[in-house]
N, C-alpha and C positions, 0 to 999 in steps of 0.2 A: 782735847782738842791740841792736834800737832799741826808744828810749822815747819814744811819740807822747804827743801832748800834746791836750786839748777843754775846754773852758768850757762848763758848761750843757748842755742835753738837745739843742738843737736843731741843733748840730755833726753831719755823718752818721757822725763817729766814737763817737758816743755809741751808736749801733746795735752796736758791737764790744763794746761795756763792758757790754752788756746780755747779750750774747750769750755772754759768760766768765760773767756774776753767773749766767745759768740753770744753769751746772755744779753750783753751790752752794747755790742758792735759788730757791724758788719764786717770790718777790720779785724783779724787777729794778729796779722803777724807787721811788724815795724823796724825801719833801717837796723834802729839800735837792738834790737833784742838779740844779736848774736855775743855782744859784747856786754850783757848787762845781767845782774843778778834778779831772778825770778822766785817768788815765795809763795807756796800755796798753802791754807788752812786746809786739813782735815779732820772730821769727827766720823769715827768707825769707820775709815773708809771712803768716808763719800766727801768730795772737795767744795767747799764751802765759801773760798774767795781767793784771791791771788794779788797779788801786789810788785810790781818792778820797780828795781833802783840800779840806777845807772854811776859808777863812778865816774866823774870827773877825769881822771888820770887814765883811765880805758880807754876813752873815746866822747865823741860830739855828745852832747845831752840835749836831750829832747826838747822845742823852743829855746834852746841857748843864745839864740840873737836877741833874746828880750831878756836877759838874766844880766845882772852887773857885772861890768866886766872886772872891777875890781876883785869882788868877789871869787873867781875864777884865775885872776892870777896871783893873788895874797893867800889865797887857802884852795887851790886847784886838789891839792894832794890829800886834804881831810873831808873833800866836798863831794856829794851825791846826789842825786835828784831823783824824787820819788813820781811813778807815774801807773795809770794804767790798773787804779783799786777797784775792786770788782768783789763786792758780797752777794754771795745767794743766802736767798730763806732756807731756813735749816733749821736743827734743834734747839739750837742759842738764840740768844737776843740779836739782833744785826751789831747792837755797839757791843755786846762782850767779844762777838766774832772779830770784830775790827779791832779792840786794843789785843786780843790773842794774836794777831797776824802783825798790829802794828810793832808790836813789844819784840814778838820771835825776830824780824826782821832787821830792828833796830840793834839787834842782841849780835848780831853775826854781822853787821857795818861797825859796830863799837868795838869786835873782837878783831877787827882787819882797820881799825887805825883811823875809823872814819869819825867824823863827829859834827857834821853839819847837814840837810838835809834842805834843799830849795824845789819846791814845786809850784806848778801853774794850775789854777782852777779857776770854774765858772764862777764869775763875781759872785751869783748866789748863794755858793757855798764858803763864804768866808768864814762865817762862824761854825761850820762843821770841822773847818781843819784850825780853827782858833783852839776847840776844846780839844782838840789831840796835842797842840802846845805850838804852831806855826803863828806866826810874825806876820801880818798883811807889810808888804814894802811897798808903800805909794810911791806912784810916779811914774811904776813900770807898768801899767795897764798894758794891754795890746789885745787885738783883734784873734783868736787861734787859726792858723793859716788851713787846716784841716776842717776843723767843726766851726768855724766860721762864728762863735760865741764870744761874748766878752769878758777874759780873762785877766785875772790877777796874780800878781807872783807873791808867795808866801816862803820865808825860812824858818827855819826848827836845828836850834843846835844845841849840843848834850851840855845843858846846864841847869844845873838842878835846883837854881833860886826859882826859875820859873814852874807852873804847876801844868803838866802835861801827862800823855801817858806812860812817860818811860820815866818822869822824876826820880823814884827811888833808881832806878839802873845807872841813872847818873850820877847820882850821890857815892856810888863806888868806885867810879874814875879818880884816878889819880890826876890825870889832867882831862879839864872842862874848859870848855869853851865860854865867851860872854855874848850870849846871845841877843840883849840890849846893843854892847856896842858893835856888832856887826849889822844889826839893822840899821845903825847911825852911819856907819860907814857906806852900806848900800845906798840907803839916801842920799847922805850927802856926794854923792859919787853919779847920782839922777842925769841921765843923757848919755853915760857913757854903757855899754851893753856888749854881750860877748861876741862881737860880729869879727874878731882878727883869727886868723888861720892857726889852728894846735894842732900838736901830736900827741897821741895820748901812749902811754907807755907800751900797748899794745900794736902799735905802729900805725893806728886808723889815720890817715889824714882828717880834722876837722877844718874844712873848709867853708867860710860863708857862703 
């Protein structure tokens, strides 16, 4: 299995991203797609999955209003959001496909200096994300503005001390993050969410 990468919406590979998204949602295009990294999992030329990652330094994150402001303020340069994960049925097991896609996308993010991922998910998916390496941030639950589902906020950092799909990759890093300390910092700032204006490095205004 191979993990391919494209940036933004102009790359022809983004058509494949939309094709896979169409399997799980009627909507295939989002405002943040133009400044996001998109990853496609392929096996023998067939697309099996996709995952989108948005760097906080590039523009506004999906559901940013519900994320801890302290994380955006203090770690914006190494923070990215993970979203729009889709895995199709294919020749491999879904877990094997998921691990390959997650590891491939994290490898690219690590190479670009990113160390912290934040995500939101349906509350019923908490155990699923925990197996990947994410930690739930209690207190930041919200109703998703588009899906109208009860959503939770989770964080995963490049910390080799914790079990994750990328634990061995984190071990090789000269600079790691402290996931428990980041979680404690975020939970200690409960009530402070990312609702202030920001401007990313691409010059994209991020106004609540």
